[in-house]
N, C-alpha and C positions, 0 to 999 in steps of 0.2 A: 284480643281486641286492641286496636291501635288507639293512640291518643285522639286521632280524628274521629274514630267511632265513638269515643266517650263524649267528645264535643257535640257530635250529631245527636247522641242519646240525650244530652242535656237540652238541646234545642227542641227535639221532638217531645220531650217531657213537658216543656213550656208550651208547646203548640197544642197539646191536648191528647186525650187518651187514644183517639183513632190513629193519629200519627205515630204515637209510641207503639201501638199494637202492630202497625204495619212494619215498623222498623224491627221490632222483635221477631216477626215472622221472616223478614229478610235475613236477619242474622242466623236464624235457625236453618233456613234453606242453604245458606253459605257454610254451615258447619261451624259458625263462630259463637254459638250459644252454649258455652261451657258452664260448668257449675260456678267458676269464679266470675264469669260474666253475669250470671244470674244474680249473684250476691251483690256485685257492683250496681247492677240495674236496680235492685231493691233499695239499696242505700240512696241512690240518686232520686228515685221516684217516690220515696216515702215523704209524705207531707209533714214537715216539721213546723212547730209554732215559731213565729218570728217575733221580734221585739220592735217591729216597725212602728213608727208613730202614726197615729191617725191624723186626719186633716185638722181636727180640732186641736190636737196637741201641737201640730206644726205652727199654728198661728201664734203660739207663745214664744217662738224662737226669735230672739233679737239679733239683728245683723249689725255688727260694728263697721262703720265706714270711716275708720281712721286713715289718715294718710294723704 
């Protein structure tokens, strides 16, 4: 799997499950779906909790306009 394939994988993962499934099938047809690729795909596609602030929390951020 090339770095371009990894980039495309991330993009398809963000696009949705249908796009990701189509990309996975394409990799399989091209013989690029090795065990290492499957592990990488699992790591990328697993949903991990984020520490992103909610809109309510963002309102409390003060911006300094010094200068």
